VMD Tcl script that draws the C-alpha trace (Angstrom):
set ca {
  {7.24 2.68 -28.89}
  {9.84 0.56 -27.12}
  {8.36 -1.06 -24.04}
  {9.71 -0.88 -20.51}
  {10.50 -4.59 -20.61}
  {12.63 -4.11 -23.71}
  {14.77 -1.33 -22.28}
  {15.58 -2.69 -18.82}
  {16.78 -6.00 -17.45}
  {14.36 -8.02 -15.37}
  {16.94 -8.63 -12.64}
  {16.50 -5.30 -11.24}
  {16.49 -1.71 -12.14}
  {13.19 -0.41 -10.78}
  {14.54 3.13 -10.55}
  {15.60 2.96 -14.20}
  {12.07 1.89 -15.12}
  {10.70 4.68 -12.95}
  {12.94 7.22 -14.69}
  {11.67 6.04 -18.04}
  {8.07 6.47 -16.92}
  {8.90 9.97 -15.68}
  {10.25 10.83 -19.12}
  {7.24 9.32 -20.91}
  {4.70 11.09 -18.71}
  {6.52 14.41 -18.97}
  {6.54 17.42 -16.70}
  {3.49 17.06 -14.43}
  {3.31 20.83 -13.93}
  {3.36 21.74 -17.63}
  {-0.20 22.92 -18.42}
  {0.21 21.85 -22.05}
  {1.25 18.28 -21.17}
  {-1.63 15.90 -22.03}
  {-0.38 13.58 -19.26}
  {0.30 16.33 -16.71}
  {-1.57 17.11 -13.54}
  {-3.83 19.71 -15.17}
  {-5.08 17.13 -17.67}
  {-5.43 14.43 -15.02}
  {-7.32 16.72 -12.64}
  {-9.59 17.85 -15.49}
  {-10.45 14.25 -16.35}
  {-11.20 13.59 -12.69}
  {-13.50 16.61 -12.55}
  {-15.36 15.26 -15.60}
  {-15.49 11.83 -13.94}
  {-13.65 10.34 -16.88}
  {-10.62 8.12 -17.14}
  {-7.54 9.88 -18.57}
  {-7.75 7.85 -21.78}
  {-4.63 9.27 -23.44}
  {-2.46 8.55 -20.42}
  {-3.87 5.05 -20.02}
  {-3.07 4.38 -23.67}
  {0.47 5.67 -23.16}
  {1.02 3.36 -20.19}
  {-0.41 0.38 -22.06}
  {1.80 1.06 -25.06}
  {4.80 1.38 -22.74}
  {4.17 -2.15 -21.48}
  {3.40 -1.45 -17.83}
  {1.38 -4.67 -17.73}
  {4.72 -6.48 -17.54}
  {5.13 -5.10 -14.02}
  {2.38 -7.46 -12.82}
  {3.73 -10.62 -14.45}
  {6.45 -12.69 -12.73}
  {9.80 -12.70 -14.47}
  {9.50 -16.48 -14.81}
  {6.56 -15.87 -17.16}
  {8.17 -13.12 -19.20}
  {7.31 -10.10 -17.06}
  {9.16 -7.72 -14.77}
  {7.69 -8.70 -11.39}
  {10.49 -9.86 -9.13}
  {9.95 -8.16 -5.78}
  {7.02 -6.14 -4.49}
  {9.23 -3.28 -3.28}
  {10.71 -3.03 -6.78}
  {7.20 -2.83 -8.23}
  {6.27 0.17 -6.08}
  {9.51 1.95 -6.88}
  {9.03 1.36 -10.61}
  {5.45 2.70 -10.63}
  {6.03 5.58 -8.22}
  {5.78 8.19 -11.04}
  {2.23 7.03 -11.81}
  {1.08 7.10 -8.19}
  {2.61 10.52 -7.64}
  {0.53 11.94 -10.46}
  {-2.79 10.22 -9.91}
  {-3.60 7.45 -7.44}
  {-6.79 6.60 -9.34}
  {-4.79 6.18 -12.56}
  {-2.38 3.81 -10.82}
  {-5.28 1.76 -9.49}
  {-7.71 1.92 -12.39}
  {-5.16 1.26 -15.09}
  {-2.72 -1.03 -13.40}
  {-2.16 -2.31 -9.92}
  {-5.67 -3.62 -9.33}
  {-4.90 -6.14 -12.09}
  {-2.21 -7.60 -9.84}
  {-4.62 -7.51 -6.91}
  {-6.92 -9.71 -9.00}
  {-4.46 -12.18 -10.54}
  {-2.41 -12.66 -7.39}
  {-4.52 -15.77 -6.75}
  {-3.35 -17.18 -10.07}
  {0.30 -16.62 -9.09}
  {-0.53 -18.23 -5.73}
  {-2.52 -21.30 -6.78}
  {-3.21 -21.30 -10.50}
  {-2.38 -24.17 -12.78}
  {0.54 -23.81 -15.16}
  {-1.92 -23.27 -17.99}
  {-3.73 -20.54 -16.05}
  {-0.44 -18.84 -15.18}
  {0.73 -18.83 -18.80}
  {-2.67 -17.64 -20.02}
  {-2.90 -14.74 -17.56}
  {0.72 -13.76 -18.18}
  {0.12 -13.60 -21.90}
  {-3.02 -11.51 -21.53}
  {-1.40 -8.97 -19.18}
  {1.70 -8.70 -21.34}
  {-0.63 -7.89 -24.25}
  {-2.16 -5.01 -22.28}
  {-5.23 -6.70 -20.80}
  {-6.57 -5.70 -17.42}
  {-8.13 -7.84 -14.69}
  {-10.58 -7.09 -11.92}
  {-11.71 -8.74 -8.70}
  {-15.29 -9.62 -7.87}
  {-14.89 -9.74 -4.08}
  {-16.73 -11.87 -1.61}
  {-18.62 -10.02 1.08}
  {-16.72 -9.11 4.24}
  {-17.80 -8.03 7.70}
  {-18.07 -4.22 8.02}
  {-18.41 -4.20 4.22}
  {-18.62 -0.97 2.27}
  {-20.07 -0.65 -1.23}
  {-17.01 -2.29 -2.82}
  {-17.08 -5.29 -0.49}
  {-20.87 -5.66 -0.06}
  {-22.83 -8.49 -1.72}
  {-21.36 -11.55 -3.36}
  {-21.79 -14.27 -5.95}
  {-22.66 -17.95 -5.75}
  {-21.44 -20.76 -8.00}
  {-23.36 -24.03 -7.99}
  {-22.58 -27.14 -10.02}
  {-23.79 -26.96 -13.58}
  {-23.22 -28.67 -16.94}
  {-19.49 -28.74 -17.56}
  {-18.62 -26.61 -14.53}
  {-20.54 -23.98 -12.56}
  {-23.54 -21.69 -12.79}
  {-22.64 -18.23 -11.50}
  {-25.33 -16.04 -9.93}
  {-25.49 -12.90 -7.83}
  {-25.10 -9.16 -8.01}
  {-22.47 -6.63 -7.03}
  {-23.02 -2.93 -7.63}
  {-19.49 -1.54 -7.22}
  {-16.61 -3.23 -9.09}
  {-13.60 -1.40 -10.43}
  {-13.36 -1.72 -14.22}
  {-16.37 -4.04 -14.28}
  {-17.30 -3.07 -17.83}
  {-13.81 -2.96 -19.31}
  {-11.81 -5.73 -17.63}
  {-10.56 -8.50 -19.88}
  {-10.31 -11.00 -17.01}
  {-12.53 -11.45 -13.97}
  {-11.38 -13.15 -10.77}
  {-14.54 -14.14 -8.92}
  {-14.70 -15.09 -5.25}
  {-17.92 -17.12 -5.33}
  {-19.71 -18.94 -2.56}
  {-19.71 -22.65 -3.38}
  {-20.88 -23.92 0.01}
  {-23.91 -22.36 1.75}
  {-22.48 -23.25 5.16}
  {-20.40 -20.65 6.99}
  {-16.77 -21.56 7.44}
  {-13.29 -21.45 5.95}
  {-14.27 -23.64 2.96}
  {-17.30 -21.60 1.91}
  {-15.84 -19.88 -1.18}
  {-13.91 -20.79 -4.31}
  {-12.07 -18.67 -6.87}
  {-12.96 -18.68 -10.56}
  {-10.87 -17.16 -13.36}
  {-13.33 -16.00 -16.00}
  {-13.07 -14.41 -19.44}
  {-16.06 -12.06 -19.70}
  {-16.02 -12.42 -23.49}
  {-17.41 -15.93 -22.96}
  {-20.47 -14.87 -20.94}
  {-23.78 -15.49 -22.73}
  {-25.36 -12.01 -23.01}
  {-28.67 -13.14 -21.53}
  {-26.91 -14.50 -18.42}
  {-25.11 -11.33 -17.35}
  {-26.44 -7.81 -16.95}
  {-24.08 -4.83 -16.72}
  {-25.17 -2.39 -14.04}
  {-24.90 1.39 -14.32}
  {-21.77 3.29 -13.45}
  {-21.55 4.30 -9.79}
  {-20.22 7.67 -8.73}
  {-18.34 7.32 -5.48}
  {-16.66 10.20 -3.63}
  {-13.12 9.28 -4.66}
  {-11.21 7.54 -7.45}
  {-13.45 9.28 -9.98}
  {-10.98 8.47 -12.74}
  {-11.19 4.73 -12.01}
  {-14.46 3.46 -13.41}
  {-16.79 1.66 -11.01}
  {-19.94 -0.13 -12.09}
  {-21.64 -3.42 -11.34}
  {-22.55 -6.84 -12.69}
  {-25.46 -9.19 -12.16}
  {-25.24 -12.87 -13.14}
  {-28.17 -15.26 -13.62}
  {-27.00 -18.89 -13.85}
  {-24.11 -17.83 -16.06}
  {-22.18 -20.93 -17.19}
  {-18.50 -21.06 -16.22}
  {-16.26 -23.97 -17.30}
  {-14.80 -26.32 -14.69}
  {-11.25 -25.37 -15.59}
  {-11.95 -21.81 -14.41}
  {-11.42 -23.02 -10.83}
  {-8.21 -21.58 -9.34}
  {-6.63 -23.98 -6.86}
  {-8.95 -26.26 -4.96}
  {-12.69 -25.92 -4.43}
  {-13.31 -24.20 -1.11}
  {-9.91 -22.51 -1.04}
  {-11.23 -19.00 -1.68}
  {-10.95 -17.67 1.87}
  {-7.42 -19.01 2.31}
  {-6.38 -17.58 -1.06}
  {-7.88 -14.22 -0.15}
  {-5.87 -14.15 3.09}
  {-2.72 -15.10 1.20}
  {-3.04 -12.48 -1.53}
  {-4.62 -9.66 0.49}
  {-1.35 -9.23 2.40}
  {0.39 -8.40 -0.89}
  {-2.42 -6.05 -1.89}
  {-2.42 -4.31 1.48}
  {1.30 -3.74 1.33}
  {1.20 -2.41 -2.23}
  {-1.61 -0.01 -1.31}
  {0.60 1.46 1.40}
  {3.46 2.06 -1.01}
  {1.10 3.63 -3.55}
  {-0.65 6.05 -1.20}
  {2.68 7.12 0.32}
  {3.94 8.03 -3.14}
  {0.75 9.97 -3.85}
  {1.14 12.06 -0.69}
  {4.59 13.16 -1.89}
  {2.87 15.43 -4.42}
  {0.72 17.07 -1.75}
  {3.74 17.85 0.42}
  {5.45 19.36 -2.63}
  {2.40 21.59 -3.13}
  {2.54 22.71 0.49}
  {6.26 23.54 0.28}
  {5.55 25.55 -2.86}
  {2.81 27.49 -1.05}
  {5.09 28.12 1.94}
  {8.05 29.34 -0.13}
  {6.65 31.13 -3.17}
  {6.81 34.90 -3.16}
  {9.19 35.05 -0.20}
  {12.21 36.17 -2.22}
  {14.50 33.57 -0.70}
  {13.49 34.34 2.90}
  {13.11 31.35 5.25}
  {9.81 29.50 5.56}
  {7.49 31.20 8.05}
  {7.94 29.69 11.50}
  {4.28 28.66 11.81}
  {4.81 26.18 8.95}
  {7.96 24.55 10.34}
  {6.14 21.94 12.39}
  {3.66 20.70 9.74}
  {6.19 20.63 6.89}
  {8.94 18.91 8.87}
  {6.46 16.62 10.64}
  {4.71 15.46 7.49}
  {8.05 14.80 5.80}
  {9.13 12.69 8.78}
  {5.83 10.82 8.57}
  {6.30 10.21 4.85}
  {9.72 8.72 5.48}
  {8.20 6.63 8.27}
  {5.40 5.41 5.97}
  {7.92 4.67 3.22}
  {9.98 2.74 5.77}
  {7.00 0.67 6.91}
  {5.83 0.04 3.34}
  {9.29 -0.84 2.06}
  {10.03 -3.23 4.93}
  {6.76 -5.13 4.58}
  {7.13 -5.33 0.80}
  {10.63 -6.74 1.26}
  {9.38 -9.13 3.96}
  {6.99 -10.69 1.44}
  {10.09 -11.98 -0.35}
  {12.44 -12.60 2.56}
  {10.03 -13.83 5.27}
  {6.93 -14.96 3.37}
  {5.65 -17.34 6.03}
  {5.29 -14.61 8.66}
  {4.83 -11.35 6.72}
  {1.03 -11.47 7.05}
  {1.01 -10.03 10.59}
  {3.14 -7.03 9.69}
  {1.23 -6.50 6.42}
  {-2.02 -6.05 8.34}
  {-0.33 -3.72 10.84}
  {1.20 -1.51 8.16}
  {-2.04 -1.31 6.19}
  {-3.79 -0.24 9.40}
  {-1.28 2.50 10.24}
  {-0.12 4.05 6.97}
  {-3.41 5.30 5.49}
  {-4.34 6.67 8.91}
  {-1.07 8.60 9.22}
  {-1.42 9.96 5.69}
  {-5.00 11.08 6.27}
  {-3.78 13.07 9.26}
  {-0.96 14.44 7.12}
  {-3.42 15.81 4.58}
  {-5.33 17.55 7.35}
  {-2.07 18.98 8.69}
  {-1.04 20.34 5.29}
  {-4.39 21.96 4.49}
  {-3.66 25.15 6.52}
  {-0.25 25.47 4.86}
  {-1.91 25.49 1.45}
  {-4.62 27.84 2.63}
  {-6.73 29.21 -0.22}
  {-4.48 27.45 -2.73}
  {-5.98 24.17 -1.58}
  {-9.31 25.15 -3.17}
  {-7.72 25.55 -6.59}
  {-8.70 22.01 -7.50}
  {-7.74 22.21 -11.16}
  {-4.31 23.70 -10.57}
  {-1.36 21.39 -11.27}
  {0.56 23.14 -8.51}
  {-2.10 22.89 -5.81}
  {-4.90 20.52 -6.83}
  {-3.35 17.34 -5.41}
  {-4.61 17.89 -1.86}
  {-8.30 17.88 -2.68}
  {-7.98 14.96 -5.06}
  {-6.00 12.74 -2.71}
  {-8.33 13.59 0.18}
  {-11.10 12.01 -1.92}
  {-9.05 9.11 -3.30}
  {-7.29 7.97 -0.14}
  {-10.33 6.48 1.66}
  {-11.27 4.51 -1.45}
  {-7.73 3.19 -1.94}
  {-7.66 1.93 1.64}
  {-11.29 0.65 1.62}
  {-12.09 3.08 4.46}
  {-13.49 1.61 7.65}
  {-13.87 -1.81 6.02}
  {-10.15 -1.83 5.27}
  {-9.23 -0.96 8.85}
  {-11.66 -3.54 10.20}
  {-10.26 -6.28 7.96}
  {-6.73 -5.52 9.20}
  {-7.88 -5.72 12.82}
  {-9.72 -8.94 12.05}
  {-6.46 -10.40 10.76}
  {-4.49 -9.24 13.80}
  {-6.71 -9.63 16.84}
  {-6.97 -13.46 16.82}
  {-3.17 -13.66 16.84}
  {-2.32 -11.17 19.58}
  {-2.54 -13.61 22.50}
  {-0.39 -16.20 20.75}
  {2.21 -13.57 19.83}
  {2.29 -12.29 23.40}
  {2.75 -15.77 24.85}
  {5.15 -17.28 22.33}
  {6.89 -14.61 20.28}
  {7.45 -11.22 21.91}
  {10.83 -10.96 23.68}
  {11.72 -14.54 22.72}
  {11.93 -14.58 18.92}
  {15.27 -13.83 17.18}
  {15.68 -10.72 15.06}
  {15.02 -10.87 11.32}
  {17.94 -10.87 8.87}
  {19.61 -7.47 8.49}
  {18.98 -7.65 4.74}
  {15.34 -6.87 5.48}
  {16.38 -3.25 6.02}
  {19.26 -2.85 3.56}
  {18.23 -1.08 0.39}
  {20.57 -2.87 -2.00}
  {20.48 -6.34 -0.43}
  {19.70 -9.20 -2.79}
  {16.42 -10.84 -1.80}
  {14.45 -13.76 -3.22}
  {11.74 -12.99 -5.75}
  {8.20 -12.67 -4.49}
  {6.48 -16.06 -4.63}
  {2.79 -15.90 -3.79}
  {2.79 -19.67 -3.22}
  {5.03 -19.33 -0.15}
  {2.97 -16.70 1.67}
  {1.67 -17.82 5.06}
  {-1.70 -16.91 6.55}
  {-1.27 -17.86 10.22}
  {1.47 -18.33 12.76}
  {5.05 -17.52 11.87}
  {5.89 -15.29 14.82}
  {6.53 -11.55 14.90}
  {9.87 -10.53 13.43}
  {9.18 -6.79 13.79}
  {8.67 -6.98 17.53}
  {11.98 -8.83 17.72}
  {13.60 -6.14 15.57}
  {12.37 -3.41 17.93}
  {13.87 -5.13 20.95}
  {17.19 -5.59 19.13}
  {17.32 -1.96 17.96}
  {16.62 -0.67 21.46}
  {19.33 -2.89 22.93}
  {21.92 -1.59 20.47}
  {20.94 2.01 21.19}
  {20.93 1.61 24.97}
  {24.60 2.53 25.31}
  {23.86 5.93 23.72}
  {21.38 7.01 26.39}
  {23.97 9.23 28.04}
  {25.55 10.59 24.87}
  {23.23 13.56 24.50}
  {21.77 15.01 21.33}
  {19.75 13.17 18.72}
  {21.19 9.72 19.36}
  {20.32 9.88 23.07}
  {16.79 10.99 22.24}
  {16.49 8.12 19.78}
  {17.71 5.63 22.39}
  {15.13 6.94 24.86}
  {12.35 6.68 22.32}
  {13.30 3.14 21.36}
  {13.19 2.08 24.99}
  {9.75 3.67 25.44}
  {8.41 1.64 22.53}
  {9.89 -1.53 24.07}
  {8.18 -0.64 27.34}
  {4.91 -0.27 25.44}
  {5.46 -3.72 23.91}
  {5.95 -5.17 27.40}
  {2.68 -3.60 28.50}
  {0.93 -5.02 25.45}
  {2.35 -8.46 26.24}
  {0.81 -8.45 29.69}
  {-2.55 -7.24 28.43}
  {-2.74 -9.51 25.37}
  {-1.94 -12.58 27.47}
  {-5.37 -12.14 29.06}
  {-7.31 -12.12 25.80}
  {-9.66 -15.10 25.24}
  {-7.84 -18.13 23.90}
  {-10.41 -18.60 21.14}
  {-9.89 -15.11 19.74}
  {-11.18 -11.83 21.08}
  {-14.23 -10.15 19.61}
  {-13.35 -7.31 17.28}
  {-16.42 -5.41 18.47}
  {-14.79 -5.07 21.89}
  {-13.41 -1.52 21.90}
  {-10.66 -2.44 24.37}
  {-9.42 -5.13 22.00}
  {-9.50 -2.68 19.09}
  {-7.35 -0.29 21.12}
  {-4.82 -3.06 21.77}
  {-4.50 -3.80 18.07}
  {-4.17 -0.09 17.28}
  {-1.34 0.30 19.79}
  {0.38 -2.84 18.54}
  {0.30 -1.63 14.93}
  {2.01 1.64 15.83}
  {4.68 -0.12 17.91}
  {5.75 -2.42 15.07}
  {5.48 0.47 12.64}
  {8.04 2.32 14.77}
  {10.23 -0.79 14.67}
  {10.37 -0.56 10.87}
  {11.53 3.06 11.04}
  {14.32 2.13 13.45}
  {15.33 -0.82 11.28}
  {15.54 1.30 8.13}
  {17.68 3.88 9.91}
  {20.02 1.18 11.20}
  {20.22 -0.31 7.71}
  {21.51 2.87 6.04}
  {24.68 2.39 4.01}
  {25.96 5.94 4.47}
  {25.26 7.09 0.91}
  {22.66 9.64 2.06}
  {23.96 11.80 4.95}
  {20.47 13.02 5.81}
  {19.07 9.50 6.28}
  {22.11 8.49 8.35}
  {21.48 11.45 10.67}
  {18.93 10.35 13.32}
  {17.04 13.66 13.29}
  {14.25 12.43 10.98}
  {13.86 9.20 12.96}
  {13.60 11.08 16.25}
  {10.93 13.35 14.80}
  {9.00 10.47 13.22}
  {9.05 8.30 16.36}
  {8.15 11.28 18.54}
  {5.03 11.78 16.46}
  {4.07 8.09 16.59}
  {4.80 8.04 20.32}
  {2.60 11.08 20.80}
  {-0.27 9.25 19.13}
  {0.27 6.32 21.50}
  {0.45 8.57 24.54}
  {3.80 7.16 25.68}
  {6.42 9.43 27.30}
  {8.19 11.34 24.52}
  {11.38 13.34 25.26}
  {11.72 16.91 24.12}
  {13.02 17.22 20.59}
  {16.77 17.91 20.65}
  {17.95 21.33 19.54}
  {17.94 21.63 15.77}
  {15.99 18.41 15.15}
  {12.95 19.95 13.47}
  {15.12 22.54 11.70}
  {17.36 19.88 10.13}
  {14.35 18.01 8.78}
  {12.80 21.24 7.47}
  {16.03 22.14 5.68}
  {15.91 18.79 3.88}
  {12.26 19.39 2.94}
  {13.15 22.66 1.25}
  {16.36 21.32 -0.30}
  {14.59 18.38 -1.92}
  {11.90 20.68 -3.25}
  {14.44 23.01 -4.85}
  {16.59 20.14 -6.17}
  {13.61 18.26 -7.65}
  {13.97 15.28 -5.32}
  {11.16 13.12 -3.99}
  {10.17 12.85 -0.33}
  {10.94 9.13 -0.26}
  {13.82 7.02 1.02}
  {15.36 7.01 -2.46}
  {15.11 10.80 -2.87}
  {14.19 10.04 -6.47}
  {14.43 12.71 -9.12}
  {11.16 14.47 -9.89}
  {10.32 17.09 -12.53}
}
mol new
graphics top color blue
foreach p $ca { graphics top sphere $p radius 0.5 }
foreach p [lrange $ca 0 end-1] q [lrange $ca 1 end] { graphics top cylinder $p $q radius 0.2 }
display resetview
C-alpha cells in the first residue's frame, strides 16, 4: 500500500490526506465494511481494539502525521493535523486516541526538548509504525489516569525507576514510554524529570505488567498498568534537563489540550448526522418537525463555534507560540463542556434510536457519551485548565485587557501561510491575551452596524455585551490575591469559567470576520448570532432576540449538508 506521506506533499494538503483516509476507511454506514461504524461499535462492545482498522492505518503511514516535516514526517501545523485525521475521529474517538494521537501527546516533549539523537530516534520509530505512551505524573484532582506516579533515583549508569500506575493507555503495547518521574522529593517546579524509555530494554524482573482496566469510556483504547521496582534506565534517556518535567508538561499539555478539542468536535459531527437522520427519515420530503428546529440548529451552531475555537488555538500554537497557553487552557475548558451539553440536547431527537448502540446510523451517541469524559480527562481535565488560568487572571486584568493590540488577521484566515508548529517556542507563562484584544477589536468594527437591523445588528449587540462582560471581569479579577487565587474558591472558579466563555466567543467572531467569501453560509452572520446567543445565555448576559429567520437559516444548512454529504465543520468536508 502506498503511504499517505508518499501521495501528498508535506507543505500542505491536509484535506487531501483526509480524503485519502476517507477512501481507505470506506463507507462508515456500510454494514459489510470491516472498518465501518458497525464493526467499530462491535469491537467497542467486546472491549476490543479494532485490530483490522488499526493495521490499515499503520500500513497507510498515519504515524507520519506525528513527526515534524524536518524529520521526514507530515507534521507542520497542529490545525493541519486535526483536519488530516478528521475521518478517524468522526468514526471512533477511541481509535483516534488509542492508535494515534496519544503518541504525539507522549513524544511532544521530545520535539520540545529532546536531543538531536532522541528526535531522530523517535521520528524513525514513529515512521515505522511504532506507538508511544505517557506515564503521567500525579496531578491535583487526579482521576485514575492521572493518579499515582513514578520516582527515578540515581543508579549505576543512569536512574532506577520505581512506582506504580494502574491506568495507562497502551501500557502493554507501546513501543516507547515517556515517563514523568519524580527526581526530587521536595515539592516545587523542579521536582520531576522526563525519561524516554524503550520498554524492550526493561529487565523482566524489574517491571510487572498490571491487569487491563475497564473504564466507562474509550473501551477500544486499551488501558492497563505498570509497576517498576528499581528498573534501570540509562542516563541518556533524560529528555532536556533534570528537573524540567513540570515545565515540559506545561509546554506540551497546551498542544495536547488543543488537539483534544479538535478531535472531540470532529467526533460530535457523527452524532449530529445521526440526529438529522432521525429527524428526517420517513417524512417523505416534509420539513423537519418544529420541535427539533432548536436542538438541530443550536447544536450545529455550537459545533461551528467549537471548530472555530479549536482551529484558532491550533493556529495560535504556530503563529503566537509564546502566548497561546492561556487560550489553550480556556478552549479545553469550554469545548468538551459544550459538546457534552450538545449530546444531551440531541438525545431526545434520536429518541429510541439512541438505544440502538450497535447501529451504524444511530450508535454514535451512546459511544461518544462514554468516550468524551475520558478524552477530556473529566473533572481532572477541567481542574487542570483552571489551575493554568487562575494564577494569571489578575495579571491579565491589570496589564493586558483593553490595552494589548489585536493579533494578526492571519490567525483567523483559513488559507493564510503560518509558521510550522515548533514545540521549543511554546511559552508557559506571561505573553498577554490576544483573544481578549481580538474581541474588543471585533466589537469596535461592528459598532457602526448597531442601527442597521437584522442579523448584523444583533451580532453587533452581542459583541458589545461580551466586551461589557470582559470589563466586569477586569474589575473583579483586579482584586484577586497577587500571589494567585486558590482554585478551591468557588467564586474564583466562576471567574475563570466566565473568562473562558468570553474568549471562546472572541474566536467565533474572529473566524467569521476572517471568511474569504467562498462559503456564503459562513459569510452570513446567522450562525454566529445563534452561537454567541447560546454562549451568552450560559453566561447570563443580556442576549437580544434572535432575528427573524436566524434559526431557520442555520437549520436549512444542517439539512443541506446532511443531504449533500458534507461535514458540520468550517471546511464542510465531504463525508460518505
